[in-house]
Structures are given as C-alpha cells and as structure tokens.
N, C-alpha and C positions, 0 to 999 in steps of 0.2 A: 758613495758618501750620502749619509742621511741628511735630509733637509728639515729643519724645524721651522714651522710656521708660527710666528708670534700671534697670539690671539688676544683680543680685547675681551675682558670678562665683564659683561654688563650685569647690573644688579636688578634691573626691572624690565618692563616691556610696554609697548603701546596697547591701550585698551582696545578691545574688539567690539565693534558696533554692528548689529544686525539690522538690515533695512528690508522691509517687505515681509510677506507671509507665504507659506507653502513652499513647493519645490524650487521656485525661482527666486526665493529670498537670497540676498547676498550678505556676505560678511566683509567688513573692511577693518584693517588694523590687525592687532595681535602680534606684531613683529617684536622679536627680542634681539634684533641686530640692526645695523645700518643696511640700507638698500642693497640686496643681492650679495651681501657678505654672509652667505649661508653657512660657511664653515665656522662662524662665530655664534650663530644662533638660529632661530626659526623665523621663517616668513610664511606663515600658514595660509594666507589668503592672497590670491592674485589681485592686481589692480582692477577696479570696477570702472567701466566707462559708460557714461550716460550721454544721450543726445538730447539737445534742448528743443522744447516745443513752447510756443507762445499762444496765448488765447486771443491775440490780435495779429493781423497781417504785419510781418516785419518790414515795414517800409524802408528802414535804414540799412537793411542788409544789401550787400552788393549783389548784382545780378548773377554772378557765377555761383553764389551760395544759394540764392533763390531757385535757380535752375535745377540744382541737385534734388530738390524736393518736389518738383512738378506742380500739380494742381491742388495739393493738400494744405497749403499755407494759410488758407482762410478757415480751416476746419480743424480745431485742435485734437478732436478724437481721431480723425483720419490721419492726421500728422503723427500722433502718438503711435498708432498702429504701424505706420510706415517706419518709424524709428525702430520698432521691435523687429520688423522685417529686415532692416539693415544690420541687425546684430547688436543693438544696444543692450547692455546688461540691465539698464534702468532708464526711465524716462524722467527728464527734469522739466516740469511744467512751470512756466513763468506766467504769473497772473498780471500781465502788463495792462489789461483793460481797467484795472482798479486805479491806475495812475491818473491823477487829476487832469493831465494833459492828453490822455489817451482814452477818454470815455468816462472816467470816474465811476466805474461800475460798483454796484453795491456788494456787500459781503455775501448776500444771498445769490446774486448773479454769478460771482466767481466760484462760489461753493458748488453750484450746479454744474459748472464746467469741470471743476476738479473731480467731482463724483463721476461724471460721465467718462472722463479720461481714465480714472482708476478702474472703473468697471469694464473698460474696453481692452485693457492690457493684462498680461499675466506676469509682468516683471515689476519690480518695485518702483514706487513713484516718489520723486523728490518734488516738493512744491515750494516755489520761490515767490515771494511777494513782488510788488511793483517797484520797490526801492525807495519809496517814501515812507519813512519810519512810522509816522503817525497813522497813515493809511494801512500799513501792514499790521500794526497793532490792532486796528479796527476789524480787519477782515479775517484774521487767522482763527479767532474763537469759533466762528461759524464754519470756516473751511475745515478746521481740525475735527469738529464734531461730525460732519457728514462723512469724513474719512476714517472714523473710528473703526478699529479692527484691521486697518490696512498696514499699520506700522510704517508710516511714511517718515521721510526726513523733511522737516519744514524749516524755513528760514527766509531771510537771515535775521537772527536775533542780534541786536547791537546793545551797547550800554544804555541807549535811550529807550528802547522798546522791549527789552528782553522779558520783562515781567509778564506781559500779556501772552507772548509766544510760548514761553516756558510753561506757564500755567495751562495753556491749551495742550501742550505735549503731555504734561502730567495727567490731565484728566482723560485724554483720549488715546494714550498709548503710543505717542510718536516720539521720534528723536529730533534733535535741534541742531541747526547750523549756527555756531557762534562766530560772528564776524567782527573783526577788529582791523584797524588800518596799519599794517606793516610795522607792528611794534610788539615785541615779545612780551613786554610787561603788561600792555593793554590786553593782549590775548589771555594772559594768565589771570589778570584781574576779572575779566568777563567770565571766565570759567569758574572762578571762585564764587562770583555772584550767582551764577546759574546753579551750581551745586548746593549753595546755601538755601535754594528753594526746593531742595531734596530731589532734583533730577539727577539720577546716577551718572557717573562719568562715562559709562558704557552706552549712554544715549546722547552723547555730545560729539559733534564733528567740528573741527576748527577750520574756519575760513580766514587765513592770515592776510588776505588780499594779495594778489599776484600781479606781475607785469608780464607782458608778452616778450618773446624773443626780440632783443634790441630795445626794449622799452622798460627797463628796470628789472629784468628777470634775475639779474645777479643779486640784487638786494632781496628780492623775494626768496631766492635760493638760500641765502644766508639765514633769513628768519626761519624758514622751514627746517633747515639743518640744525639750528639751535634748539628748536622745539623737539626734534627727534632725539638729540643728545640729552636734552632735559628728561624726556620720557624714559630713556634707557638708564639714566642714572638716578631715577627714583622720584622725579618731580611729578606728582600725580596731577597737578593742574596744567601740565603740558603733555599729558600722556594720552591725548585723544587723536584719532585719525585725522588726516588733513584732506580737505576738499579743494580742488583747483578749478576755477572758472576759466578754463583754457579758451573755449570758443569766444566768450564775451570779450576777452582781452586781445586775442590774436586777430580777430576780424576788425578791430579798430585800427590796426597798423596800416599805414599807407601801402606798404609792400604787399599786403593781402588784398586790399580793397581797390587799389588803383589799377586800371587796365593797362596803361602805358608805362613808360620809363621816364625818369627825369632827363632833361637835356644833357647830352654827353655821356649817358649811361645806357647799358643794355641789361635790363633786369630779367630778360627772358619772358616766356609765356606766363600769363597771370595764373592759369590753373595750377601749374606745377609749383610756382612760387607761393601761392596762397595756401595750398595744401601743406607744403613743407613748413610754412610759417606756423601753422597750427600743430603739426606733428612734432616739430622740433621744440616748440614750447612745452608740449606735453611730456616728451621724453626727458627734457632737462629737469622738469619738476618731479618726474618719477624718480630720478636719481637723487633729488633733494629730500625725498621722503613722502611724496604725495601718495594718496591711497585711492581717491575718488576723483575722476576727471570728467568734467562737463564739456562736451565738444559740440560743434555745429555741423560740420560737413561729414556726410557718411563715408566718403573716401578717406578723410583724415582718421576717422575711427578705425577703419580697416587697416590702414598703414600702421597706426599706433599699436593695434592689437598684434599685428605681425611682428613688430619690433619687440613687444613684450614676450611673445612666444619664443623669439630667437634668443633673447638673453636669459630666458627662464629655463632653458634646457637643463634638466637635472634637478631643478627645484621641485619640491613636492607641494602641489596645491590641491 
C-alpha cells in the first residue's frame, strides 16, 4: 500500500549570509523548509559553531570552564588560535575591555586587538562589543575600519545604536547582528530600520535574545519558530538567519556553574552537567531554527557537532 506524505509548500526562504573571506568563509541560512524537514525543501548550509574569546581575562567564568582553555585566557590572539584548533568554524571576539567597568579601553586599543586576532586566524571573525550601547557605537567605526576586507559579522546593533554600527558595516563591507529583546515585532522593526539604511537583508543576522535550558528557552524557541515561519511565508523582514548566544546564557545557570548540589538533591558531577547544559541548549535552539551558535566550552562544541552530524545523515551540505 502506497503511503502519501503530506508536504507543506512554502513560498519563500531564509536569506543566506556569508561571513569571512577565502576558503574558510561560511554561509548561514538559505533554508526553504523547517529544520531538518528536507523532504519539504532545502537546507543548503550546515549550522555554524563559533567559540567565544574575550580581550580581558574572564574572571566571572567558573573554574571548570577556565580550565578547558589552559593558559591562553589572558591573550586573545593565543585564545583565538586555540579555538580554531578545537574545531571552531568561526571565532567570536568580545571587546569586553571597552566596558567602563572593565578598563574603558579606547576605540584604537580594541581595534588593535581585533586586527591582531583577525590576522592570526584563517576562519571568519565575529566581533561583539562590550554590551554598553553608547560605547559600542563609539568603538565600532574604528574597529570596522581596521577589519575592512575581512567580511566580519559585527554587533550587536540595537534600536538605540544601530545607526553607527550599520554605517560602519556599509562602509567597510561587514554584516550586522540585529539584537532585540524576545519580541518578534521589535525584531522586525529593527530589521526595517537597518534595511532603510540600505544594508541588504543578506548582510543581517537576527539575535532574538535567548534563554538557556530551564531559563526561558521555551519562550525563545517560540520567538525563533515564529521568525522561521514568517521567513518561509514571505515576510522579508523576518527572513534573516538567527544567531544564538548559547555559551553566554548556559554558563549563567546555577546547574552549570555550581560545583555542588542543593541540599537533598544529587545533580551528579559538574563537568557532565555543565557540558550537557550547554549542548542541550544548543540542540534545542537548532530545532527552533537557529543557524549560528556561539559556545564557550570546547567539549560542548564537539558534542554539539557530533549531534548535528548524527541528525544530518542524508542531508546535503
């Protein structure tokens, strides 16, 4: 007896964004179906996984995470090289030293660091600001200029500072992370504002803001799913690939950063628990429609990539 599979017929697809130059450049997006439903459409590009690097020593990281990196945490260039050795598809450099509470480094100072990191690696570079919107607007024109020709992904651009960051991307040939706080309408509005500055939609990546496993991930999932459905049904202002700050959120969770267990509970060993917290956050967001994943522990990256390989058998990348 023949079995007929009912197929959804989508009318559009997610935009495809290229990050980096040369043979190690990566593409994200391009999907014309929901995640892994390849009998309904195409998923031309595999998920991209980046490891985070900071330009200051990460004092607030738990010891189990610091220990994974050894003695490179005070040297962003050595740290970035190690990330590539661990198998990262890209490196995400955080310019934390520009934060007023972490040194208030000048635009020239952080630009020198960004240029040194970019020159030391052969994979694409994602450059993240310090998280203070006014300061990020101040440093990115200089950072973007010294990285001209590298086709970096820079951000995060918000509704308060997008003008400066988008202008930098336009002048210097970069793509932009558009960040909005877990609201589909705010995400769409920011994308409209950015495209009105003539940055093409294939140079925008959406950061919808995510939560970690057990910390609001279900709400993040629903926002990402709605964005993907909007893209597939023709909404051009939601048709950008999605970036997920997995490591940043996962390692805030007490289950990942606490060595012991609460009284009356046995959480098991911290290493297994913490790695799984990061991996499970990433795999959940993968199914929600994520394309680019920023992680912190190299073992998490490996396990996540193994998972992607297992569920991608038969898919053409």
